[in-house]
Every structure is written in C-alpha cells, then in structure tokens.
LUMKEMI-609284 format. One record per atom (N, C-alpha, C): residue number from 1; residue in three letters; atom name; y, z, x. Coordinates in nm, 2 decimals. Each point is the difference from the previous one (the first is absolute). Example, Ala and Ser with C-alpha at 12.3 -4.5 7.8 and 13.67 -1.06 7.14 Angstrom:
 num residuo atomo      v      w      u
   1     Ala     N  -0.57   0.78   1.32
   1     Ala    CA   0.12   0.00  -0.09
   1     Ala     C   0.12   0.00   0.09
   2     Ser     N   0.11  -0.07  -0.04
   2     Ser    CA   0.11   0.00   0.09
   2     Ser     C   0.11   0.08  -0.08
***
This chain:
 num residuo atomo      v      w      u
   1     Gly     N  17.36  -9.18  -3.73
   1     Gly    CA   0.04  -0.14   0.02
   1     Gly     C   0.14   0.00   0.07
   2     Leu     N   0.02  -0.11   0.06
   2     Leu    CA   0.13  -0.02   0.08
   2     Leu     C   0.07  -0.12  -0.06
   3     Ile     N   0.13   0.01  -0.02
   3     Ile    CA   0.08  -0.11  -0.04
   3     Ile     C   0.10  -0.02   0.10
   4     Leu     N   0.01  -0.12   0.05
   4     Leu    CA   0.09  -0.04   0.11
   4     Leu     C   0.11  -0.09  -0.06
   5     Leu     N   0.12   0.06  -0.01
   5     Leu    CA   0.11  -0.07  -0.06
   5     Leu     C   0.09  -0.06   0.10
   6     Tyr     N  -0.02   0.04   0.13
   6     Tyr    CA   0.09  -0.04   0.11
   6     Tyr     C   0.01  -0.15   0.02
   7     Gln     N  -0.10  -0.07  -0.04
   7     Gln    CA   0.00  -0.15   0.02
   7     Gln     C   0.08  -0.07  -0.11
   8     Leu     N   0.04   0.07  -0.10
   8     Leu    CA   0.07  -0.06  -0.11
   8     Leu     C   0.15   0.03   0.02
   9     Ser     N   0.09  -0.09  -0.05
   9     Ser    CA   0.14   0.03   0.01
   9     Ser     C   0.03   0.07  -0.13
  10     Leu     N  -0.04   0.12  -0.01
  10     Leu    CA   0.01   0.08  -0.13
  10     Leu     C   0.13   0.08   0.00
  11     Lys     N   0.08  -0.01  -0.10
  11     Lys    CA   0.13   0.07  -0.01
  11     Lys     C  -0.01   0.13  -0.08
  12     Glu     N  -0.09   0.00  -0.09
  12     Glu    CA  -0.01   0.12  -0.09
  12     Glu     C  -0.14   0.03  -0.05
  13     Ile     N  -0.03   0.12  -0.02
  13     Ile    CA  -0.12   0.04  -0.07
  13     Ile     C   0.04   0.08  -0.12
  14     Arg     N  -0.03  -0.05  -0.12
  14     Arg    CA   0.05   0.05  -0.12
  14     Arg     C  -0.09   0.11  -0.06
  15     Ser     N   0.05   0.06  -0.11
  15     Ser    CA  -0.07   0.11  -0.07
  15     Ser     C  -0.14  -0.04  -0.03
  16     Phe     N  -0.10   0.09   0.03
  16     Phe    CA  -0.14  -0.02  -0.04
  16     Phe     C  -0.07  -0.12   0.06
  17     Ala     N   0.06  -0.05   0.11
  17     Ala    CA  -0.06  -0.12   0.07
  17     Ala     C  -0.14   0.03   0.05
  18     Phe     N  -0.03   0.13   0.04
  18     Phe    CA  -0.13   0.04   0.04
  18     Phe     C  -0.05   0.12  -0.08
  19     Tyr     N   0.03  -0.01  -0.13
  19     Tyr    CA  -0.04   0.11  -0.09
  19     Tyr     C  -0.15   0.01  -0.01
  20     Asp     N  -0.05   0.13   0.02
  20     Asp    CA  -0.14   0.03  -0.02
  20     Asp     C  -0.09  -0.09   0.08
  21     Cys     N   0.02   0.00   0.13
  21     Cys    CA  -0.08  -0.08   0.09
  21     Cys     C  -0.09   0.10   0.08
  22     Pro     N  -0.11   0.05  -0.05
  22     Pro    CA  -0.08   0.10   0.06
  22     Pro     C  -0.06  -0.03   0.14
  23     Lys     N  -0.01  -0.13   0.02
  23     Lys    CA  -0.06  -0.04   0.13
  23     Lys     C   0.11  -0.03   0.11
  24     Leu     N   0.13   0.01  -0.04
  24     Leu    CA   0.11  -0.02   0.09
  24     Leu     C   0.01   0.12   0.09
  25     Thr     N  -0.01  -0.01   0.13
  25     Thr    CA   0.01   0.11   0.09
  25     Thr     C   0.12  -0.02   0.10
  26     Thr     N   0.03  -0.12   0.03
  26     Thr    CA   0.10  -0.03   0.10
  26     Thr     C   0.08  -0.12  -0.05
  27     Ile     N   0.13   0.00   0.03
  27     Ile    CA   0.08  -0.11  -0.03
  27     Ile     C   0.11  -0.01   0.11
  28     Glu     N   0.02  -0.13   0.04
  28     Glu    CA   0.10  -0.03   0.11
  28     Glu     C   0.12  -0.06  -0.07
  29     Ile     N   0.12   0.06   0.02
  29     Ile    CA   0.12  -0.05  -0.06
  29     Ile     C   0.07  -0.09   0.11
  30     Pro     N   0.04  -0.12  -0.04
  30     Pro    CA   0.07  -0.09   0.09
  30     Pro     C   0.14   0.04   0.03
  31     Arg     N   0.05  -0.06   0.11
  31     Arg    CA   0.14   0.03   0.04
  31     Arg     C   0.10  -0.05  -0.10
  32     Asp     N  -0.03  -0.10  -0.08
  32     Asp    CA   0.10  -0.06  -0.09
  32     Asp     C   0.01   0.07  -0.13
  33     Leu     N  -0.08   0.10  -0.03
  33     Leu    CA   0.00   0.07  -0.13
  33     Leu     C   0.14   0.08  -0.01
  34     Glu     N   0.07  -0.03  -0.11
  34     Glu    CA   0.13   0.06  -0.03
  34     Glu     C  -0.01   0.10  -0.11
  35     Tyr     N  -0.10  -0.01  -0.09
  35     Tyr    CA  -0.01   0.10  -0.11
  35     Tyr     C  -0.14   0.04  -0.02
  36     Leu     N  -0.02   0.12  -0.01
  36     Leu    CA  -0.13   0.06  -0.03
  36     Leu     C   0.01   0.09  -0.12
  37     Ala     N  -0.06  -0.04  -0.12
  37     Ala    CA   0.01   0.09  -0.12
  37     Ala     C  -0.07   0.13   0.03
  38     Pro     N   0.06   0.11  -0.04
  38     Pro    CA  -0.07   0.13   0.02
  38     Pro     C  -0.13   0.02  -0.07
  39     Asp     N  -0.03  -0.08  -0.10
  39     Asp    CA  -0.12   0.01  -0.07
  39     Asp     C  -0.09  -0.12   0.03
  40     Ala     N   0.02  -0.07   0.11
  40     Ala    CA  -0.08  -0.12   0.03
  40     Ala     C  -0.15   0.03   0.02
  41     Phe     N  -0.03   0.12   0.05
  41     Phe    CA  -0.14   0.04   0.03
  41     Phe     C  -0.05   0.11  -0.09
  42     Asn     N   0.06   0.01  -0.12
  42     Asn    CA  -0.05   0.11  -0.10
  42     Asn     C  -0.15  -0.01  -0.02
  43     Glu     N  -0.06   0.12   0.00
  43     Glu    CA  -0.14   0.01  -0.03
  43     Glu     C  -0.09  -0.06   0.11
  44     Ser     N   0.05  -0.04   0.11
  44     Ser    CA  -0.08  -0.04   0.12
  44     Ser     C  -0.02   0.11   0.09
  45     Lys     N  -0.08   0.10  -0.04
  45     Lys    CA  -0.01   0.13   0.06
  45     Lys     C  -0.08  -0.01   0.14
  46     Asn     N  -0.06  -0.11   0.03
  46     Asn    CA  -0.07  -0.01   0.12
  46     Asn     C   0.08  -0.07   0.11
  47     Leu     N   0.12  -0.04  -0.04
  47     Leu    CA   0.09  -0.06   0.10
  47     Leu     C   0.05   0.11   0.09
  48     Asp     N  -0.04   0.00   0.12
  48     Asp    CA   0.03   0.11   0.10
  48     Asp     C   0.07  -0.05   0.12
  49     Glu     N   0.03  -0.13   0.01
  49     Glu    CA   0.07  -0.05   0.11
  49     Glu     C   0.09  -0.12  -0.04
  50     Val     N   0.12   0.02   0.03
  50     Val    CA   0.10  -0.11  -0.02
  50     Val     C   0.06  -0.03   0.14
  51     Ile     N  -0.01  -0.12   0.04
  51     Ile    CA   0.06  -0.04   0.13
  51     Ile     C   0.12  -0.08  -0.03
  52     Ile     N   0.11   0.04   0.05
  52     Ile    CA   0.13  -0.08  -0.02
  52     Ile     C   0.04  -0.06   0.13
  53     Asp     N   0.02  -0.13   0.00
  53     Asp    CA   0.04  -0.08   0.12
  53     Asp     C   0.12   0.07   0.06
  54     Lys     N  -0.01   0.02   0.13
  54     Lys    CA   0.11   0.07   0.07
  54     Lys     C   0.13  -0.07  -0.01
  55     Glu     N   0.00  -0.13  -0.03
  55     Glu    CA   0.12  -0.08  -0.01
  55     Glu     C   0.06   0.00  -0.14
  56     Asn     N  -0.07   0.07  -0.10
  56     Asn    CA   0.05   0.01  -0.13
  56     Asn     C   0.14   0.07   0.00
  57     Gln     N   0.10  -0.05  -0.06
  57     Gln    CA   0.13   0.06   0.00
  57     Gln     C   0.03   0.09  -0.12
  58     His     N  -0.10   0.02  -0.09
  58     His    CA   0.02   0.08  -0.12
  58     His     C  -0.08   0.12  -0.01
  59     Tyr     N  -0.12   0.01   0.06
  59     Tyr    CA  -0.09   0.11  -0.02
  59     Tyr     C  -0.07   0.05   0.12
  60     Ile     N  -0.03   0.13   0.00
  60     Ile    CA  -0.08   0.06   0.11
  60     Ile     C  -0.10   0.09  -0.07
  61     Ile     N  -0.11   0.03   0.07
  61     Ile    CA  -0.10   0.10  -0.05
  61     Ile     C  -0.02   0.10   0.10
  62     Glu     N  -0.01   0.13  -0.04
  62     Glu    CA  -0.03   0.11   0.08
  62     Glu     C  -0.09   0.10  -0.08
  63     Asn     N  -0.11   0.03   0.05
  63     Asn    CA  -0.09   0.11  -0.06
  63     Asn     C  -0.02  -0.03  -0.15
  64     Asp     N  -0.04  -0.12  -0.03
  64     Asp    CA  -0.04  -0.04  -0.14
  64     Asp     C   0.12  -0.01  -0.09
  65     Ile     N   0.13   0.00   0.05
  65     Ile    CA   0.12  -0.01  -0.08
  65     Ile     C   0.08  -0.12   0.04
  66     Ile     N   0.04  -0.08  -0.10
  66     Ile    CA   0.08  -0.12   0.03
  66     Ile     C   0.15   0.04  -0.03
  67     Tyr     N   0.08  -0.03   0.10
  67     Tyr    CA   0.15   0.02  -0.02
  67     Tyr     C   0.07  -0.13   0.02
  68     Thr     N   0.13   0.00  -0.05
  68     Thr    CA   0.08  -0.11   0.04
  68     Thr     C   0.02   0.01   0.15
  69     Lys     N   0.04  -0.11   0.07
  69     Lys    CA   0.01   0.00   0.14
  69     Lys     C   0.08   0.11   0.06
  70     Glu     N   0.12   0.02  -0.06
  70     Glu    CA   0.09   0.11   0.05
  70     Glu     C  -0.04   0.14  -0.05
  71     Lys     N  -0.11   0.01  -0.07
  71     Lys    CA  -0.06   0.13  -0.05
  71     Lys     C   0.10   0.07  -0.09
  72     Lys     N   0.08  -0.07  -0.08
  72     Lys    CA   0.08   0.06  -0.10
  72     Lys     C  -0.07   0.02  -0.13
  73     Thr     N  -0.10  -0.09  -0.02
  73     Thr    CA  -0.08   0.01  -0.13
  73     Thr     C  -0.15   0.01   0.03
  74     Leu     N  -0.06   0.10  -0.06
  74     Leu    CA  -0.15   0.01   0.01
  74     Leu     C  -0.05  -0.09  -0.12
  75     Val     N  -0.06  -0.11   0.04
  75     Val    CA  -0.04  -0.10  -0.10
  75     Val     C  -0.13   0.05  -0.07
  76     Leu     N  -0.11   0.03   0.08
  76     Leu    CA  -0.12   0.04  -0.06
  76     Leu     C  -0.09   0.07   0.10
  77     Cys     N  -0.09   0.08  -0.06
  77     Cys    CA  -0.10   0.07   0.08
  77     Cys     C  -0.13  -0.06  -0.05
  78     Leu     N  -0.09  -0.04   0.09
  78     Leu    CA  -0.13  -0.06  -0.05
  78     Leu     C  -0.07   0.10  -0.08
  79     Glu     N  -0.05  -0.04  -0.12
  79     Glu    CA  -0.07   0.09  -0.09
  79     Glu     C  -0.12   0.06   0.06
  80     Gly     N  -0.07  -0.07   0.08
  80     Gly    CA  -0.12   0.06   0.06
  80     Gly     C   0.02   0.09   0.12
  81     Thr     N   0.12   0.03   0.03
  81     Thr    CA   0.03   0.09   0.12
  81     Thr     C  -0.09   0.12  -0.01
  82     Gln     N  -0.05   0.05   0.12
  82     Gln    CA  -0.07   0.12   0.00
  82     Gln     C   0.09   0.12   0.05
  83     Arg     N   0.12  -0.03   0.02
  83     Arg    CA   0.10   0.10   0.04
  83     Arg     C   0.02   0.10  -0.11
  84     Lys     N   0.00   0.13   0.03
  84     Lys    CA   0.02   0.10  -0.10
  84     Lys     C   0.14   0.04   0.00
  85     His     N   0.07  -0.01   0.11
  85     His    CA   0.14   0.05   0.01
  85     His     C   0.09  -0.12   0.05
  86     Ile     N   0.10  -0.02  -0.07
  86     Ile    CA   0.10  -0.11   0.04
  86     Ile     C   0.13   0.07   0.03
  87     Ser     N   0.06  -0.03   0.12
  87     Ser    CA   0.13   0.04   0.03
  87     Ser     C   0.08  -0.12   0.02
  88     Val     N   0.09  -0.03  -0.10
  88     Val    CA   0.09  -0.11   0.00
  88     Val     C   0.10   0.02   0.11
  89     Pro     N   0.02  -0.10   0.09
  89     Pro    CA   0.09   0.01   0.11
  89     Pro     C   0.15   0.02  -0.04
  90     Asn     N   0.07   0.07   0.07
  90     Asn    CA   0.15   0.02  -0.02
  90     Asn     C   0.06  -0.14   0.01
  91     Gly     N   0.10  -0.03  -0.08
  91     Gly    CA   0.06  -0.13   0.00
  91     Gly     C  -0.04  -0.09  -0.12
  92     Val     N  -0.12   0.03  -0.06
  92     Val    CA  -0.04  -0.07  -0.12
  92     Val     C   0.09   0.05  -0.11
  93     Glu     N   0.07  -0.10  -0.07
  93     Glu    CA   0.09   0.03  -0.11
  93     Glu     C  -0.06  -0.01  -0.14
  94     Lys     N  -0.10  -0.09  -0.01
  94     Lys    CA  -0.05  -0.03  -0.13
  94     Lys     C  -0.16   0.00   0.01
  95     Ile     N  -0.05   0.06  -0.10
  95     Ile    CA  -0.15  -0.01  -0.03
  95     Ile     C  -0.01  -0.11  -0.11
  96     Gly     N  -0.05  -0.11   0.04
  96     Gly    CA  -0.01  -0.12  -0.09
  96     Gly     C  -0.08   0.02  -0.13
  97     Glu     N   0.02  -0.09  -0.09
  97     Glu    CA  -0.08   0.00  -0.12
  97     Glu     C  -0.15  -0.01   0.03
  98     Ser     N  -0.07   0.09  -0.06
  98     Ser    CA  -0.15   0.00   0.01
  98     Ser     C  -0.05   0.03   0.14
  99     Ala     N   0.09   0.05   0.09
  99     Ala    CA  -0.03   0.02   0.14
  99     Ala     C  -0.13   0.08   0.03
 100     Phe     N  -0.02   0.11  -0.07
 100     Phe    CA  -0.12   0.08   0.02
 100     Phe     C  -0.09  -0.01  -0.13
 101     Ser     N   0.02  -0.09  -0.08
 101     Ser    CA  -0.08  -0.01  -0.13
 101     Ser     C  -0.14  -0.02   0.04
 102     Asn     N  -0.09   0.08  -0.07
 102     Asn    CA  -0.14   0.00   0.01
 102     Asn     C  -0.06   0.05   0.13
 103     Cys     N   0.09   0.07   0.08
 103     Cys    CA  -0.05   0.05   0.13
 103     Cys     C  -0.07   0.14  -0.03
 104     Glu     N  -0.12   0.00  -0.04
 104     Glu    CA  -0.07   0.11  -0.05
 104     Glu     C  -0.04   0.10   0.11
 105     Asn     N   0.00  -0.04   0.13
 105     Asn    CA  -0.04   0.10   0.10
 105     Asn     C   0.11   0.08   0.06
 106     Ile     N   0.12  -0.04  -0.03
 106     Ile    CA   0.12   0.08   0.06
 106     Ile     C   0.02   0.13  -0.08
 107     Glu     N   0.00   0.11   0.08
 107     Glu    CA   0.02   0.13  -0.06
 107     Glu     C   0.14   0.05   0.03
 108     Ala     N   0.07  -0.05   0.10
 108     Ala    CA   0.14   0.05   0.03
 108     Ala     C   0.08  -0.12   0.05
 109     Ile     N   0.13  -0.01  -0.05
 109     Ile    CA   0.09  -0.09   0.05
 109     Ile     C   0.13   0.07   0.03
 110     Glu     N   0.05  -0.01   0.12
 110     Glu    CA   0.12   0.06   0.04
 110     Glu     C   0.11  -0.11   0.01
 111     Leu     N   0.11   0.02  -0.08
 111     Leu    CA   0.11  -0.09   0.00
 111     Leu     C   0.11   0.05   0.08
 112     Pro     N   0.06  -0.08   0.09
 112     Pro    CA   0.12   0.05   0.08
 112     Pro     C   0.13   0.00  -0.08
 113     Asp     N   0.10   0.07   0.04
 113     Asp    CA   0.12   0.01  -0.07
 113     Asp     C   0.07  -0.14  -0.01
 114     Ser     N  -0.04  -0.10   0.08
 114     Ser    CA   0.07  -0.13  -0.01
 114     Ser     C  -0.04  -0.07  -0.13
 115     Val     N  -0.11   0.04  -0.07
 115     Val    CA  -0.04  -0.07  -0.12
 115     Val     C   0.10   0.03  -0.11
 116     Thr     N   0.06  -0.11  -0.06
 116     Thr    CA   0.09   0.02  -0.11
 116     Thr     C  -0.05  -0.07  -0.13
 117     Lys     N  -0.10  -0.09   0.01
 117     Lys    CA  -0.05  -0.07  -0.12
 117     Lys     C  -0.15   0.00   0.00
 118     Ile     N  -0.05   0.02  -0.12
 118     Ile    CA  -0.14  -0.01  -0.02
 118     Ile     C  -0.03  -0.10  -0.11
 119     Gly     N  -0.07  -0.10   0.03
 119     Gly    CA  -0.02  -0.11  -0.10
 119     Gly     C  -0.10   0.03  -0.11
 120     Ser     N   0.00  -0.08  -0.10
 120     Ser    CA  -0.08   0.01  -0.12
 120     Ser     C  -0.15   0.01   0.04
 121     Cys     N  -0.07   0.08  -0.06
 121     Cys    CA  -0.15   0.02   0.03
 121     Cys     C  -0.03   0.03   0.15
 122     Ala     N   0.09   0.05   0.07
 122     Ala    CA  -0.02   0.02   0.15
 122     Ala     C  -0.12   0.09   0.03
 123     Phe     N  -0.02   0.10  -0.09
 123     Phe    CA  -0.11   0.09   0.03
 123     Phe     C  -0.10   0.00  -0.12
 124     Ala     N   0.00  -0.10  -0.08
 124     Ala    CA  -0.09  -0.01  -0.11
 124     Ala     C  -0.15   0.00   0.04
 125     Asn     N  -0.08   0.07  -0.08
 125     Asn    CA  -0.14   0.01   0.03
 125     Asn     C  -0.04   0.06   0.13
 126     Cys     N   0.09   0.08   0.06
 126     Cys    CA  -0.03   0.08   0.12
 126     Cys     C  -0.08   0.12  -0.04
 127     Thr     N  -0.13  -0.01  -0.01
 127     Thr    CA  -0.08   0.11  -0.06
 127     Thr     C  -0.03   0.11   0.09
 128     Gly     N   0.03  -0.02   0.13
 128     Gly    CA  -0.02   0.11   0.10
 128     Gly     C   0.12   0.08   0.03
 129     Leu     N   0.11  -0.05  -0.05
 129     Leu    CA   0.13   0.06   0.03
 129     Leu     C   0.03   0.11  -0.10
 130     Thr     N   0.02   0.12   0.04
 130     Thr    CA   0.03   0.11  -0.10
 130     Thr     C   0.14   0.05   0.00
 131     Glu     N   0.08  -0.02   0.11
 131     Glu    CA   0.14   0.04   0.00
 131     Glu     C   0.07  -0.09   0.09
 132     Ile     N   0.13  -0.01  -0.02
 132     Ile    CA   0.09  -0.08   0.08
 132     Ile     C   0.14   0.06   0.00
 133     Tyr     N   0.06  -0.01   0.12
 133     Tyr    CA   0.14   0.05   0.02
 133     Tyr     C   0.09  -0.12   0.01
 134     Leu     N   0.10  -0.01  -0.09
 134     Leu    CA   0.09  -0.11   0.00
 134     Leu     C   0.12   0.04   0.09
 135     Pro     N   0.04  -0.08   0.09
 135     Pro    CA   0.11   0.03   0.09
 135     Pro     C   0.14   0.02  -0.08
 136     Pro     N   0.09   0.06   0.07
 136     Pro    CA   0.13   0.04  -0.07
 136     Pro     C   0.09  -0.12  -0.04
 137     Tyr     N  -0.02  -0.11   0.06
 137     Tyr    CA   0.10  -0.11  -0.03
 137     Tyr     C  -0.05  -0.11  -0.09
 138     Ile     N  -0.10   0.03  -0.08
 138     Ile    CA  -0.06  -0.09  -0.10
 138     Ile     C   0.11  -0.04  -0.09
 139     Thr     N   0.02  -0.13  -0.03
 139     Thr    CA   0.10  -0.05  -0.09
 139     Thr     C  -0.07  -0.08  -0.12
 140     Glu     N  -0.12  -0.04   0.03
 140     Glu    CA  -0.07  -0.08  -0.10
 140     Glu     C  -0.15   0.02   0.00
 141     Ile     N  -0.06   0.02  -0.11
 141     Ile    CA  -0.15   0.00  -0.02
 141     Ile     C  -0.03  -0.10  -0.11
 142     Gly     N  -0.09  -0.09   0.03
 142     Gly    CA  -0.04  -0.10  -0.10
 142     Gly     C  -0.09   0.05  -0.11
 143     Ile     N  -0.01  -0.08  -0.10
 143     Ile    CA  -0.08   0.04  -0.12
 143     Ile     C  -0.14   0.01   0.04
 144     Cys     N  -0.07   0.10  -0.05
 144     Cys    CA  -0.14   0.03   0.02
 144     Cys     C  -0.04   0.02   0.15
 145     Ala     N   0.10   0.04   0.08
 145     Ala    CA  -0.02   0.02   0.14
 145     Ala     C  -0.12   0.09   0.03
 146     Phe     N  -0.03   0.10  -0.08
 146     Phe    CA  -0.11   0.09   0.02
 146     Phe     C  -0.11  -0.01  -0.11
 147     Ser     N   0.00  -0.11  -0.07
 147     Ser    CA  -0.09  -0.02  -0.11
 147     Ser     C  -0.15   0.01   0.04
 148     Lys     N  -0.07   0.07  -0.09
 148     Lys    CA  -0.15   0.02   0.02
 148     Lys     C  -0.04   0.06   0.13
 149     Ser     N   0.09   0.07   0.07
 149     Ser    CA  -0.04   0.06   0.12
 149     Ser     C  -0.05   0.14  -0.03
 150     Ser     N  -0.06   0.07   0.10
 150     Ser    CA  -0.05   0.13  -0.02
 150     Ser     C   0.11   0.11   0.04
 151     Leu     N   0.12  -0.04   0.01
 151     Leu    CA   0.10   0.10   0.04
 151     Leu     C   0.01   0.11  -0.09
 152     Arg     N   0.00   0.12   0.05
 152     Arg    CA   0.02   0.12  -0.08
 152     Arg     C   0.15   0.05   0.02
 153     Ser     N   0.06  -0.03   0.12
 153     Ser    CA   0.13   0.05   0.02
 153     Ser     C   0.08  -0.11   0.07
 154     Ile     N   0.13  -0.02  -0.04
 154     Ile    CA   0.09  -0.09   0.07
 154     Ile     C   0.12   0.09   0.03
 155     Tyr     N   0.02   0.01   0.13
 155     Tyr    CA   0.11   0.09   0.05
 155     Tyr     C   0.12  -0.09   0.03
 156     Val     N   0.11   0.03  -0.07
 156     Val    CA   0.12  -0.08   0.02
 156     Val     C   0.10   0.09   0.09
 157     Cys     N   0.03  -0.06   0.11
 157     Cys    CA   0.08   0.08   0.10
 157     Cys     C   0.15  -0.04  -0.01
 158     Gly     N   0.03  -0.08  -0.09
 158     Gly    CA   0.15  -0.04  -0.02
 158     Gly     C   0.04   0.02  -0.14
 159     Asn     N   0.10  -0.08  -0.04
 159     Asn    CA   0.05   0.01  -0.14
 159     Asn     C  -0.06  -0.10  -0.10
 160     Tyr     N  -0.09  -0.08   0.05
 160     Tyr    CA  -0.05  -0.10  -0.09
 160     Tyr     C  -0.08   0.06  -0.11
 161     Ser     N   0.01  -0.06  -0.12
 161     Ser    CA  -0.08   0.05  -0.12
 161     Ser     C  -0.11  -0.09  -0.02
 162     Val     N  -0.12   0.05   0.01
 162     Val    CA  -0.12  -0.08  -0.03
 162     Val     C  -0.03   0.01  -0.15
 163     Asp     N   0.01  -0.11  -0.07
 163     Asp    CA  -0.02   0.00  -0.14
 163     Asp     C  -0.14  -0.06  -0.04
 164     Asp     N  -0.03   0.00  -0.13
 164     Asp    CA  -0.13  -0.05  -0.05
 164     Asp     C  -0.03  -0.14   0.04
 165     Arg     N   0.10  -0.09   0.01
 165     Arg    CA  -0.02  -0.14   0.03
 165     Arg     C  -0.06  -0.01   0.14
 166     Cys     N   0.03   0.09   0.09
 166     Cys    CA  -0.05   0.00   0.13
 166     Cys     C  -0.15   0.05   0.01
 167     Leu     N  -0.03   0.09  -0.10
 167     Leu    CA  -0.13   0.06   0.01
 167     Leu     C  -0.11  -0.09  -0.07
 168     Gly     N   0.02  -0.05  -0.11
 168     Gly    CA  -0.09  -0.09  -0.07
 168     Gly     C  -0.15   0.05   0.01
 169     Phe     N  -0.05   0.07  -0.09
 169     Phe    CA  -0.14   0.05   0.00
 169     Phe     C  -0.03   0.09   0.12
 170     Cys     N   0.10   0.06   0.06
 170     Cys    CA  -0.02   0.10   0.11
 170     Cys     C   0.05   0.13  -0.06
 171     Ser     N  -0.09   0.10   0.01
 171     Ser    CA   0.04   0.13  -0.06
 171     Ser     C   0.05   0.10   0.10
 172     Ala     N   0.05  -0.05   0.12
 172     Ala    CA   0.06   0.09   0.10
 172     Ala     C   0.11   0.08  -0.05
 173     Thr     N   0.01   0.12   0.06
 173     Thr    CA   0.12   0.08  -0.02
 173     Thr     C   0.10  -0.03   0.10
 174     Val     N   0.13  -0.02  -0.04
 174     Val    CA   0.11  -0.04   0.09
 174     Val     C   0.07   0.13   0.03
 175     Arg     N   0.01   0.03   0.13
 175     Arg    CA   0.06   0.12   0.05
 175     Arg     C   0.11  -0.03   0.10
 176     His     N   0.11   0.06  -0.02
 176     His    CA   0.12  -0.02   0.09
 176     His     C   0.00   0.11   0.11
 177     Lys     N   0.02  -0.05   0.12
 177     Lys    CA  -0.01   0.09   0.12
 177     Lys     C   0.13  -0.03   0.08
 178     Asn     N   0.04   0.10   0.08
 178     Asn    CA   0.12  -0.01   0.08
 178     Asn     C  -0.04  -0.05   0.14
 179     Thr     N  -0.13   0.01   0.04
 179     Thr    CA  -0.04  -0.05   0.13
 179     Thr     C  -0.12  -0.10  -0.02
 180     Ala     N  -0.03  -0.07   0.10
 180     Ala    CA  -0.10  -0.11  -0.02
 180     Ala     C  -0.14   0.06  -0.02
 181     Arg     N  -0.04   0.10   0.07
 181     Arg    CA  -0.13   0.06  -0.01
 181     Arg     C   0.01   0.15   0.02
 182     Gly     N  -0.10   0.06  -0.07
 182     Gly    CA  -0.01   0.15   0.01
 182     Gly     C   0.05   0.08  -0.11
***
C-alpha cells in the first residue's frame, strides 16, 4: 500500500504512527514535515520505499536510511531493508534512538570516526549483526543500545566504557582495541 502525506500540511509523525502496518510499502513525506519519530514505522517490515519531498528542510533519504538534512544524525534505517552491509557516511555524528532497531537483514554496520553518540535502542533487535566496531571518539551510548541483538563482540576503539545498561539482554563480549579494525 501507498500513503501519500504530501497533500497534508503535516508537521510531525509521532512514535508508532504506522506501527505494524504489513501492507504499507511506500510512504511520501511532505516538505513541511519537521519531526519524524525514529519508531514511527516500527514493525512495518514491508515498507521499502520512503520518498521525501526535495523541498523538505529537515530530512533526506539515501539507500533506505533517513538522515537529518545536514547528515549529522542518522535518524532511521527502514526495517525491511535488504541491504546486508551499511557503511555510515563520514560526517554523521549521532546514530539516533532506535535508528537500526529491528533491522534483521543487516549483517555489518561500519561507523565512521565522526560518530560520537549512539542513541538508546539504536541497534536493538538487530538479529543479523554479530559484531560492531565503535569509533574512538564515542562520548555517549544510550540505554539498551544493543538490546536483544545477536552481537557476539563489541569492539571499542577508544576509551569509552560500555556498561550493562548499554547492553540490555545482549550477551556480547566487549573488547578494547587500539585500532578500528583488524
């Protein structure tokens, strides 16, 4: 199904607005939208196309991932993405709350050194993801950031200490490394 929101003067899409909509495959975001909740499309696994009006001043989409217009924050990745490998572009500073939540097909996510913050539940329920390398300048990781994921290893390349509140039902081993990979 297709939902056309561009005809509305819609300013925000709140949490769970399109929760568990199995027939939703495409949605068009209007130019006036100012706020998109990261969990607005939770459990809508067939949503594989989001079209954002080119005149929207707040959001853009590239390769199934919605960013703030200036690409400083990765807002969300579509749960139904078929992409196996995600390489977050350099310049992104924050992985938003629930950004990759429920993205079961993703097997690898590469974070650039520019990322300093990871929001709550950012990688929750990422059942295809088995390891992740955290960049060296991380200053904040939200509660349950890795909850219920299949991570076996979290590699910390900086001085940040990943504690139990970040893991939440994730049994990954946290390993400190001097370099990003290898």
